[in-house]
DRENDO-1510 file (C-alpha; in Angstrom, 1 decimal, always signed):
<recs>
REC; n; res; u; v; w
REC; 1; MET; -8.5; +15.3; +16.1 .
REC; 2; SER; -8.9; +11.7; +17.2 .
REC; 3; SER; -6.1; +9.9; +19.1 .
REC; 4; CYS; -5.1; +6.5; +17.6 .
REC; 5; PHE; -3.4; +3.7; +19.5 .
REC; 6; ASN; -2.7; +6.0; +22.5 .
REC; 7; ASN; -0.1; +7.8; +20.3 .
REC; 8; ILE; +2.3; +4.9; +21.1 .
REC; 9; TYR; +3.9; +5.1; +17.6 .
REC; 10; LYS; +4.5; +8.9; +17.5 .
REC; 11; ASP; +8.2; +9.6; +17.2 .
REC; 12; LYS; +9.1; +5.9; +17.5 .
REC; 13; ARG; +11.5; +4.1; +15.2 .
REC; 14; VAL; +9.6; +1.4; +13.4 .
REC; 15; LEU; +11.1; -1.2; +11.0 .
REC; 16; VAL; +8.7; -2.7; +8.4 .
REC; 17; THR; +9.9; -5.6; +6.3 .
REC; 18; GLY; +8.2; -6.2; +3.0 .
REC; 19; VAL; +7.6; -2.5; +2.7 .
REC; 20; THR; +7.0; -2.6; -1.1 .
REC; 21; GLY; +4.4; -5.3; -0.6 .
REC; 22; PHE; +0.7; -4.6; -0.4 .
REC; 23; LYS; +0.2; -4.8; +3.3 .
REC; 24; GLY; +3.6; -3.5; +4.1 .
REC; 25; SER; +3.1; -0.3; +2.1 .
REC; 26; TRP; -0.3; +0.4; +3.7 .
REC; 27; LEU; +1.2; -0.2; +7.1 .
REC; 28; SER; +4.1; +2.2; +6.4 .
REC; 29; LEU; +1.7; +4.9; +5.1 .
REC; 30; TRP; -0.4; +4.6; +8.3 .
REC; 31; LEU; +2.7; +4.6; +10.6 .
REC; 32; HIS; +4.0; +7.7; +8.8 .
REC; 33; LYS; +0.6; +9.4; +9.3 .
REC; 34; LEU; +0.8; +8.4; +13.0 .
REC; 35; GLY; +4.2; +10.2; +13.3 .
REC; 36; ALA; +6.5; +7.3; +13.3 .
REC; 37; GLU; +10.0; +7.2; +11.8 .
REC; 38; VAL; +9.7; +4.3; +9.4 .
REC; 39; LEU; +12.5; +2.3; +7.8 .
REC; 40; GLY; +11.3; -0.2; +5.2 .
REC; 41; ILE; +13.3; -3.0; +3.9 .
REC; 42; SER; +12.2; -5.2; +1.0 .
REC; 43; LEU; +13.0; -6.4; -2.4 .
REC; 44; GLU; +12.2; -4.0; -5.2 .
REC; 45; SER; +8.5; -3.7; -6.2 .
REC; 46; GLN; +7.5; -6.6; -8.4 .
REC; 47; TYR; +4.5; -5.0; -10.1 .
REC; 48; PRO; +4.2; -1.7; -11.9 .
REC; 49; ASN; +1.7; +0.7; -10.4 .
REC; 50; ASP; +1.5; -1.1; -7.1 .
REC; 51; HIS; +0.5; +0.8; -3.9 .
REC; 52; PHE; +4.1; +1.5; -2.8 .
REC; 53; GLN; +4.9; +3.1; -6.2 .
REC; 54; VAL; +1.8; +5.1; -6.9 .
REC; 55; ALA; +1.6; +6.4; -3.4 .
REC; 56; CYS; +5.3; +7.6; -3.8 .
REC; 57; LEU; +6.2; +6.2; -0.4 .
REC; 58; GLU; +9.9; +6.3; -1.2 .
REC; 59; ASN; +9.5; +10.1; -0.7 .
REC; 60; LYS; +7.9; +9.8; +2.7 .
REC; 61; ILE; +9.9; +7.0; +4.5 .
REC; 62; THR; +13.4; +5.5; +4.3 .
REC; 63; SER; +13.3; +2.5; +2.1 .
REC; 64; LEU; +16.2; +0.1; +1.4 .
REC; 65; VAL; +16.4; -2.9; -1.0 .
REC; 66; ARG; +17.4; -5.8; +1.2 .
REC; 67; ASP; +16.8; -9.6; +1.1 .
REC; 68; ILE; +15.5; -11.1; +4.4 .
REC; 69; ARG; +17.2; -14.4; +3.4 .
REC; 70; ILE; +20.6; -12.8; +4.0 .
REC; 71; TYR; +21.0; -12.7; +7.8 .
REC; 72; GLU; +24.0; -10.4; +7.9 .
REC; 73; ASP; +22.2; -7.6; +5.9 .
REC; 74; ILE; +19.1; -7.8; +8.1 .
REC; 75; SER; +21.2; -7.7; +11.3 .
REC; 76; LYS; +23.2; -4.7; +10.1 .
REC; 77; GLU; +20.1; -2.7; +9.3 .
REC; 78; VAL; +18.4; -3.5; +12.6 .
REC; 79; ASN; +21.5; -2.6; +14.6 .
REC; 80; ASP; +22.1; +0.6; +12.6 .
REC; 81; PHE; +18.5; +1.9; +12.7 .
REC; 82; LYS; +17.8; +0.7; +16.3 .
REC; 83; PRO; +14.1; +0.1; +16.0 .
REC; 84; GLN; +11.7; +0.1; +18.9 .
REC; 85; PHE; +9.1; -1.9; +16.9 .
REC; 86; ILE; +9.5; -4.4; +14.1 .
REC; 87; PHE; +6.6; -5.5; +11.9 .
REC; 88; HIS; +7.7; -8.4; +9.8 .
REC; 89; LEU; +5.6; -8.8; +6.6 .
REC; 90; ALA; +8.2; -9.8; +4.0 .
REC; 91; ALA; +7.2; -13.0; +2.3 .
REC; 92; GLN; +6.6; -15.0; -0.8 .
REC; 93; ALA; +2.9; -14.6; -0.5 .
REC; 94; LEU; +1.3; -16.4; -3.5 .
REC; 95; VAL; +0.0; -20.0; -3.5 .
REC; 96; GLY; +0.5; -20.3; -7.2 .
REC; 97; THR; +4.1; -19.1; -7.1 .
REC; 98; SER; +4.9; -21.6; -4.3 .
REC; 99; TYR; +4.3; -24.4; -6.8 .
REC; 100; SER; +6.7; -23.0; -9.4 .
REC; 101; GLU; +9.2; -21.8; -6.8 .
REC; 102; PRO; +8.9; -24.0; -3.7 .
REC; 103; LYS; +12.5; -23.6; -2.5 .
REC; 104; LYS; +12.3; -19.8; -2.7 .
REC; 105; THR; +9.0; -20.0; -0.9 .
REC; 106; PHE; +10.5; -21.9; +2.0 .
REC; 107; ASP; +13.7; -19.9; +2.1 .
REC; 108; THR; +11.8; -16.6; +2.3 .
REC; 109; ASN; +8.9; -17.6; +4.6 .
REC; 110; VAL; +10.7; -19.9; +7.0 .
REC; 111; MET; +14.4; -18.9; +6.9 .
REC; 112; GLY; +13.6; -15.2; +6.4 .
REC; 113; THR; +11.4; -15.3; +9.5 .
REC; 114; LEU; +14.2; -17.1; +11.4 .
REC; 115; ASN; +16.6; -14.3; +10.4 .
REC; 116; ILE; +14.3; -11.7; +11.8 .
REC; 117; LEU; +13.9; -13.6; +15.1 .
REC; 118; GLU; +17.6; -14.4; +15.4 .
REC; 119; THR; +18.4; -10.7; +14.8 .
REC; 120; LEU; +16.0; -9.8; +17.5 .
REC; 121; ARG; +17.5; -12.4; +19.9 .
REC; 122; ASN; +20.9; -10.8; +19.4 .
REC; 123; TYR; +19.7; -7.2; +19.4 .
REC; 124; SER; +20.8; -5.3; +22.6 .
REC; 125; LEU; +18.0; -2.9; +22.9 .
REC; 126; PRO; +14.3; -3.2; +23.9 .
REC; 127; CYS; +12.1; -4.1; +20.9 .
REC; 128; THR; +8.6; -5.2; +20.1 .
REC; 129; GLY; +8.0; -7.6; +17.2 .
REC; 130; VAL; +4.8; -8.4; +15.4 .
REC; 131; ILE; +5.4; -11.3; +13.0 .
REC; 132; ILE; +2.9; -11.7; +10.2 .
REC; 133; THR; +2.2; -15.2; +8.8 .
REC; 134; SER; -1.1; -16.2; +7.1 .
REC; 135; ASP; -4.5; -17.8; +7.7 .
REC; 136; LYS; -3.2; -20.6; +5.5 .
REC; 137; CYS; -0.9; -21.7; +8.2 .
REC; 138; TYR; -3.7; -24.0; +9.4 .
REC; 139; LYS; -4.1; -27.6; +8.2 .
REC; 140; ASN; -7.3; -27.0; +6.2 .
REC; 141; VAL; -9.8; -29.8; +6.6 .
REC; 142; GLU; -12.7; -27.7; +5.0 .
REC; 143; GLN; -14.4; -27.4; +8.4 .
REC; 144; ILE; -17.5; -25.2; +8.5 .
REC; 145; TRP; -16.4; -23.3; +11.7 .
REC; 146; GLY; -13.5; -21.0; +12.0 .
REC; 147; TYR; -10.0; -22.1; +12.8 .
REC; 148; ARG; -8.7; -21.1; +16.2 .
REC; 149; GLU; -5.1; -20.3; +17.1 .
REC; 150; ASP; -4.5; -23.7; +18.8 .
REC; 151; ASP; -5.8; -25.7; +15.8 .
REC; 152; ILE; -3.3; -27.9; +13.9 .
REC; 153; LEU; -0.8; -26.2; +11.7 .
REC; 154; GLY; +0.1; -27.5; +8.3 .
REC; 155; GLY; -0.7; -27.4; +4.6 .
REC; 156; ASP; -0.5; -29.5; +1.5 .
REC; 157; ASP; +0.8; -26.8; -0.8 .
REC; 158; PRO; +4.2; -25.3; -0.4 .
REC; 159; TYR; +2.9; -21.9; +0.6 .
REC; 160; SER; +0.7; -23.1; +3.4 .
REC; 161; ALA; +3.4; -25.5; +4.6 .
REC; 162; SER; +5.9; -22.7; +4.7 .
REC; 163; LYS; +3.6; -20.5; +6.8 .
REC; 164; GLY; +2.8; -23.4; +9.2 .
REC; 165; SER; +6.5; -24.0; +9.6 .
REC; 166; ALA; +7.2; -20.3; +10.2 .
REC; 167; GLU; +4.6; -20.4; +13.0 .
REC; 168; LEU; +6.5; -23.3; +14.7 .
REC; 169; VAL; +9.8; -21.3; +14.5 .
REC; 170; ILE; +8.1; -18.2; +15.9 .
REC; 171; ASN; +6.6; -20.2; +18.8 .
REC; 172; SER; +10.0; -21.8; +19.6 .
REC; 173; TYR; +11.7; -18.4; +19.8 .
REC; 174; MET; +8.8; -16.9; +21.7 .
REC; 175; LYS; +9.0; -19.6; +24.4 .
REC; 176; SER; +12.8; -20.0; +24.4 .
REC; 177; PHE; +14.2; -16.5; +24.2 .
REC; 178; PHE; +11.5; -13.7; +24.4 .
REC; 179; LYS; +9.8; -14.3; +27.8 .
REC; 180; GLU; +11.2; -11.0; +29.1 .
REC; 181; LYS; +10.0; -7.5; +29.4 .
REC; 182; GLU; +12.5; -6.0; +26.9 .
REC; 183; LYS; +11.7; -8.3; +24.0 .
REC; 184; ASN; +8.1; -9.1; +23.2 .
REC; 185; ILE; +6.9; -10.8; +20.1 .
REC; 186; ALA; +3.7; -12.3; +18.8 .
REC; 187; SER; +2.5; -13.9; +15.5 .
REC; 188; VAL; -0.6; -12.8; +13.6 .
REC; 189; ARG; -2.7; -14.6; +11.0 .
REC; 190; ALA; -4.9; -13.0; +8.5 .
REC; 191; GLY; -5.9; -13.8; +4.9 .
REC; 192; ASN; -7.7; -12.6; +1.9 .
REC; 193; VAL; -6.8; -9.0; +2.6 .
REC; 194; ILE; -8.0; -6.6; -0.1 .
REC; 195; GLY; -7.6; -2.9; -0.8 .
REC; 196; GLY; -6.2; -0.3; -3.2 .
REC; 197; GLY; -2.9; -1.0; -5.0 .
REC; 198; ASP; -2.6; -4.7; -4.8 .
REC; 199; ARG; -1.3; -5.8; -8.2 .
REC; 200; SER; -0.3; -9.4; -7.4 .
REC; 201; GLU; -1.0; -12.2; -9.9 .
REC; 202; PHE; -3.5; -15.0; -9.2 .
REC; 203; ARG; -5.5; -12.8; -6.8 .
REC; 204; LEU; -9.2; -12.2; -7.3 .
REC; 205; VAL; -9.4; -8.5; -6.6 .
REC; 206; PRO; -6.4; -7.3; -8.7 .
REC; 207; ASP; -7.7; -9.6; -11.5 .
REC; 208; CYS; -11.1; -8.0; -11.3 .
REC; 209; PHE; -9.8; -4.5; -11.7 .
REC; 210; GLU; -7.4; -5.4; -14.4 .
REC; 211; ALA; -10.3; -6.8; -16.4 .
REC; 212; LEU; -12.6; -3.9; -15.7 .
REC; 213; SER; -10.0; -1.3; -16.7 .
REC; 214; GLN; -9.5; -3.1; -20.0 .
REC; 215; GLY; -13.3; -3.5; -20.6 .
REC; 216; LYS; -12.9; -7.3; -20.4 .
REC; 217; PRO; -15.1; -9.8; -18.5 .
REC; 218; ILE; -14.0; -10.9; -15.0 .
REC; 219; ILE; -12.9; -14.6; -15.2 .
REC; 220; LEU; -13.7; -16.7; -12.1 .
REC; 221; ARG; -12.2; -20.1; -11.5 .
REC; 222; ASN; -14.0; -21.0; -8.3 .
REC; 223; PRO; -17.0; -18.8; -8.0 .
REC; 224; HIS; -18.5; -20.6; -5.0 .
REC; 225; SER; -15.3; -20.6; -2.9 .
REC; 226; THR; -15.7; -18.6; +0.3 .
REC; 227; ARG; -13.1; -16.4; +2.0 .
REC; 228; PRO; -13.1; -14.0; +5.0 .
REC; 229; TRP; -12.6; -10.9; +2.9 .
REC; 230; GLN; -11.3; -7.9; +4.8 .
REC; 231; HIS; -10.0; -4.5; +3.9 .
REC; 232; VAL; -6.3; -4.1; +4.5 .
REC; 233; LEU; -6.8; -1.5; +7.2 .
REC; 234; ASP; -8.8; -3.9; +9.4 .
REC; 235; PRO; -6.0; -6.4; +10.1 .
REC; 236; LEU; -3.4; -3.6; +10.2 .
REC; 237; SER; -5.4; -2.0; +13.0 .
REC; 238; GLY; -5.2; -5.3; +14.8 .
REC; 239; TYR; -1.4; -5.5; +14.3 .
REC; 240; LEU; -1.0; -1.9; +15.6 .
REC; 241; VAL; -3.3; -2.6; +18.6 .
REC; 242; LEU; -1.2; -5.7; +19.4 .
REC; 243; GLY; +2.0; -3.7; +19.3 .
REC; 244; THR; +0.6; -1.3; +21.9 .
REC; 245; GLU; -0.1; -4.2; +24.3 .
REC; 246; LEU; +3.2; -6.0; +23.7 .
REC; 247; VAL; +5.3; -3.0; +24.4 .
REC; 248; LYS; +3.9; -2.9; +28.0 .
REC; 249; GLY; +5.9; -6.1; +28.7 .
REC; 250; ASP; +3.1; -8.4; +29.8 .
REC; 251; SER; +4.0; -11.8; +28.6 .
REC; 252; LYS; +0.4; -13.0; +28.4 .
REC; 253; PHE; +0.2; -11.1; +25.1 .
REC; 254; GLN; +3.0; -13.1; +23.6 .
REC; 255; THR; +1.0; -15.6; +21.6 .
REC; 256; SER; -0.7; -15.9; +18.2 .
REC; 257; TYR; -3.8; -14.1; +17.0 .
REC; 258; ASN; -6.3; -14.3; +14.1 .
REC; 259; PHE; -7.5; -11.1; +12.6 .
REC; 260; GLY; -10.5; -11.3; +10.3 .
REC; 261; PRO; -14.2; -10.4; +9.8 .
REC; 262; SER; -17.1; -11.9; +11.6 .
REC; 263; ILE; -18.2; -15.3; +10.3 .
REC; 264; ASP; -21.4; -13.8; +8.9 .
REC; 265; GLU; -19.2; -11.5; +6.7 .
REC; 266; THR; -17.7; -14.4; +4.8 .
REC; 267; HIS; -18.7; -14.2; +1.1 .
REC; 268; THR; -18.1; -16.2; -2.1 .
REC; 269; VAL; -15.8; -15.2; -4.9 .
REC; 270; LYS; -18.8; -14.5; -7.1 .
REC; 271; GLU; -20.4; -12.2; -4.5 .
REC; 272; VAL; -17.2; -10.2; -4.4 .
REC; 273; ALA; -17.0; -9.8; -8.2 .
REC; 274; LYS; -20.7; -8.8; -8.4 .
REC; 275; GLU; -20.3; -6.1; -5.7 .
REC; 276; ILE; -17.2; -4.7; -7.4 .
REC; 277; ILE; -19.1; -4.5; -10.7 .
REC; 278; ASP; -22.0; -2.7; -9.0 .
REC; 279; ILE; -19.7; +0.0; -7.5 .
REC; 280; TRP; -17.5; +0.3; -10.6 .
REC; 281; GLY; -20.6; +0.8; -12.7 .
REC; 282; SER; -20.0; -1.8; -15.5 .
REC; 283; GLY; -18.6; -5.2; -16.2 .
REC; 284; GLU; -19.6; -8.8; -16.5 .
REC; 285; ILE; -18.5; -12.2; -15.1 .
REC; 286; GLU; -17.3; -15.3; -17.0 .
REC; 287; ILE; -16.9; -18.7; -15.3 .
REC; 288; LYS; -14.0; -20.9; -16.2 .
REC; 289; SER; -13.6; -24.1; -14.2 .
REC; 290; GLU; -10.1; -25.2; -15.1 .
REC; 291; GLU; -7.6; -25.0; -12.2 .
REC; 292; ASN; -3.8; -24.9; -12.5 .
REC; 293; PHE; -3.2; -25.6; -8.8 .
REC; 294; TYR; -5.1; -26.7; -5.7 .
REC; 295; GLU; -7.0; -24.0; -3.6 .
REC; 296; SER; -9.2; -24.8; -0.7 .
REC; 297; SER; -12.9; -23.9; -1.2 .
REC; 298; LEU; -13.7; -23.0; +2.4 .
REC; 299; LEU; -11.6; -21.2; +5.0 .
REC; 300; GLN; -12.7; -19.1; +7.9 .
REC; 301; LEU; -11.0; -17.8; +11.1 .
REC; 302; ASP; -12.3; -17.6; +14.6 .
REC; 303; CYS; -11.1; -14.2; +15.9 .
REC; 304; THR; -12.5; -14.5; +19.5 .
REC; 305; LYS; -9.0; -14.4; +21.0 .
REC; 306; ALA; -8.2; -11.0; +19.4 .
REC; 307; ARG; -11.6; -9.7; +20.5 .
REC; 308; SER; -11.3; -10.9; +24.1 .
REC; 309; MET; -7.6; -10.3; +24.8 .
REC; 310; LEU; -7.0; -7.1; +22.7 .
REC; 311; ASN; -10.5; -5.7; +22.6 .
REC; 312; TRP; -10.1; -5.5; +18.9 .
REC; 313; LYS; -12.9; -5.8; +16.3 .
REC; 314; PRO; -13.1; -5.1; +12.5 .
REC; 315; THR; -14.4; -1.7; +11.5 .
REC; 316; LEU; -15.7; -2.3; +7.9 .
REC; 317; SER; -18.6; -4.4; +6.7 .
REC; 318; PHE; -18.3; -6.4; +3.6 .
REC; 319; LYS; -20.0; -3.7; +1.5 .
REC; 320; GLU; -17.7; -1.0; +3.0 .
REC; 321; THR; -14.7; -3.2; +2.3 .
REC; 322; ILE; -15.6; -3.5; -1.4 .
REC; 323; LYS; -16.5; +0.2; -1.6 .
REC; 324; PHE; -13.1; +1.4; -0.1 .
REC; 325; THR; -11.3; -1.0; -2.4 .
REC; 326; THR; -13.2; -0.2; -5.6 .
REC; 327; GLU; -13.0; +3.6; -5.0 .
REC; 328; TRP; -9.2; +3.4; -4.8 .
REC; 329; TYR; -8.8; +1.5; -8.1 .
REC; 330; LYS; -11.5; +3.6; -9.9 .
REC; 331; TYR; -9.8; +6.9; -8.8 .
REC; 332; ASN; -6.4; +5.6; -9.8 .
REC; 333; PHE; -7.8; +4.4; -13.2 .
REC; 334; GLU; -9.7; +7.7; -14.0 .
REC; 335; GLU; -6.9; +10.0; -12.6 .
REC; 336; PRO; -3.6; +8.3; -13.4 .
REC; 337; ASP; -1.6; +11.4; -12.4 .
REC; 338; ALA; -3.5; +11.9; -9.1 .
REC; 339; ASP; -1.8; +12.1; -5.7 .
REC; 340; MET; -2.5; +8.6; -4.4 .
REC; 341; TYR; -0.6; +9.3; -1.2 .
REC; 342; THR; -3.1; +11.9; -0.2 .
REC; 343; PHE; -5.9; +9.6; -1.4 .
REC; 344; GLY; -4.6; +6.9; +0.8 .
REC; 345; VAL; -4.3; +9.2; +3.8 .
REC; 346; ASP; -7.9; +10.3; +3.1 .
REC; 347; GLN; -9.0; +6.7; +3.1 .
REC; 348; ILE; -7.3; +6.1; +6.5 .
REC; 349; ASP; -9.0; +9.2; +7.8 .
REC; 350; ALA; -12.4; +7.9; +6.7 .
REC; 351; TYR; -11.6; +4.5; +8.2 .
REC; 352; GLU; -10.6; +6.1; +11.5 .
REC; 353; LYS; -13.9; +8.1; +11.6 .
REC; 354; LEU; -15.9; +4.9; +11.1 .
REC; 355; ALA; -13.8; +3.1; +13.8 .
REC; 356; LEU; -14.7; +6.0; +16.2 .
REC; 357; ILE; -18.4; +5.6; +15.3 .
REC; 358; ASN; -18.2; +1.9; +15.8 .
REC; 359; ASN; -16.6; +2.4; +19.3 .
REC; 360; CYS; -13.4; +0.6; +18.4 .
REC; 361; SER; -11.1; +0.6; +21.4 .
REC; 362; TRP; -7.9; +1.9; +19.7 .
REC; 363; ILE; -9.4; +5.3; +18.8 .
REC; 364; LYS; -10.7; +8.1; +21.0 .
</recs>
């Protein structure tokens, strides 16, 4: 049996915000597998048959419906549960929705993050906080090289602007209140995370599998746009590695980190769709050029900092990423009554075995 993350999370109380979301649900499943006592807080699931629901995570962890925009509710749950780790993933996570609901986007992504930080500031016990934002926090100038953590923050659309603003708030609290051994926080940035159970609207991969399951063509708006596609378990492994370093109390780890694939693993939207079709076994692509909102065509991250400071690297190649993702949707489609919790655990087991083969530092 391999040892993951030095068994740091075993028997620890871990709070995950955004637990019904895509990344939050996978993180909670992995933490439960690692032996943590998990409390998840989130709004109710927005999408039928999302990962949280089909994996029946409500039967494995404690999950409460709470709104991170309400400080008093968040503070109460933190003080009642007494977490040793907080992973903050709750967010309004869609660029398209940010155009139709800009105030909600800023309230959730900026003020919600502020509520978590303020709760931590007033919390009387030691705690480690990993605060998740987005690769879209950077001011995107369509540069051909990857963005580094000290590049300019910002964004023209409400979503990107909200994430850049959240980073400024995090940095302020980090420098003003958390330079002590008992409270250690950091921010993490990742984007275009894919994997089983994401049902969000306006996202390429869920749209691909929705079309394939109905025997319809996959509609692509911007087939030549490139993104640093990564399986959800890759950045989550980075978040968990970061938590194991922060808990030691060394303030040098209190900073921001990018988590993403190597630059040579960046692929176009069309390449993703074609690879999905190959693994699924059928399907076709249809190109439609109309756009309802602005999306950047080029975005890459430089993850040198995470590699050098945390000794972290991604585990899955592009093809493995698409294979893991497609197999989850295909199994769920062909076996609608299947035990998707066990399937998810099996995928994490397979991921851990590949990480061991690839000599990833967090597994022995």
